[in-house]
C-alpha positions in Angstrom: 3.3 13.2 -0.4 7.1 13.0 -0.6 8.7 9.6 -0.2 11.8 9.0 1.9 14.0 5.9 2.0 15.9 5.3 5.2 18.9 3.0 4.8 20.1 1.3 8.0 21.5 -1.8 9.4 19.5 -4.9 10.2 19.5 -4.8 14.0 19.6 -8.6 14.2 23.0 -8.8 12.4 24.9 -6.0 14.2 27.8 -7.0 16.4 26.9 -5.2 19.7 30.4 -6.0 21.1 31.9 -3.5 18.6 33.6 -0.8 20.7 32.5 1.8 18.1 28.9 1.4 19.1 27.5 3.2 22.2 27.8 1.1 25.3 24.6 -0.7 26.2 22.8 -0.2 22.9 20.5 -3.0 21.9 18.5 -4.1 18.9 15.4 -3.2 20.7 16.6 0.3 21.3 17.5 0.8 17.6 14.2 -0.7 16.5 12.2 1.6 18.8 14.1 4.6 17.5 13.5 3.6 13.9 9.8 3.1 14.5 9.5 6.5 16.2 11.4 8.1 13.3 9.0 6.5 10.7 6.0 7.6 12.8 7.3 11.1 13.2 8.0 11.5 9.5 4.5 10.2 8.7 2.9 12.7 11.1 4.5 15.6 9.3 3.4 14.4 5.8 6.2 12.1 4.5 6.0 8.5 3.5 9.0 6.7 5.0 10.3 3.3 3.9 13.1 1.2 5.3 15.9 -0.7 3.6 18.0 -2.7 6.0 21.3 -4.2 5.3 22.8 -7.2 7.1 26.0 -6.4 9.0 29.0 -7.9 7.3 27.4 -7.7 3.8 29.6 -5.9 1.4 27.1 -5.8 -1.4 23.9 -3.9 -0.3 21.6 -6.4 -2.0 18.7 -5.0 -3.9 19.3 -1.3 -3.2 20.2 -0.5 -6.8 17.0 -2.0 -8.1 14.9 -0.3 -5.4 16.2 3.2 -6.1 15.8 2.7 -9.8 12.2 1.5 -9.4 11.0 4.1 -6.9 11.5 7.8 -7.3 12.5 8.8 -3.8 12.5 12.4 -2.9 15.1 11.8 -0.3 17.4 9.0 0.9 18.7 9.0 4.4 21.8 7.0 5.1 21.8 6.1 8.8 24.7 6.7 11.2 25.0 3.0 11.8 26.4 2.9 8.3 28.2 6.2 8.2 29.6 6.3 11.7 31.1 2.8 12.0 34.5 2.4 10.5 34.0 -1.2 9.7 31.1 -0.1 7.4 33.2 2.4 5.4 33.3 0.4 2.2 29.5 -0.3 2.5 29.0 3.5 3.0 30.9 4.2 -0.2 29.0 1.6 -2.1 25.6 3.0 -1.0 26.5 6.6 -1.9 27.7 5.5 -5.3 24.5 3.4 -5.9 22.4 6.5 -5.0 24.5 8.8 -7.1 24.3 6.5 -10.2 20.7 5.3 -9.9 18.8 8.0 -8.1 20.5 11.3 -9.1 17.4 13.4 -8.4 17.0 12.1 -4.8 18.4 14.3 -2.1 21.0 12.4 0.0 20.3 13.1 3.7 22.3 12.6 6.8 21.0 12.8 10.4 23.2 13.5 13.3 21.1 11.5 15.8 18.4 8.9 15.4 15.8 11.3 16.8 16.5 14.2 14.4 16.0 12.4 11.1 12.8 14.5 10.6 14.9 17.7 10.9 17.4 16.4 8.4 14.6 15.6 6.0 13.0 19.0 6.4 16.4 20.6 5.8 16.4 19.2 2.2 12.8 18.8 1.4 
């Protein structure tokens, strides 16, 4: 079974007043989408794990140790990191951590929360 790491934002630390976010989005909506993504990946034979980063955190915590310890087949960097300008430095840090510490892992980007499985299948 291939193992996928999904890196996203901790929904309880996101500033939902940020105009870059879709109007009306809530922590509950994101959490439901994440749960559906993990379940969908599981149903098609992938083991999906989550790594959530607190908003406003510049250093992504234990990500470096995690990707060194586990040989992920693919690592998804969520749009909440990639698509929000205030997370630009964080996004760069994450890509460099993956590049340096998990060079055999495919780096995967989805275009919507509900097409992560398609992005995973594209690379794996």
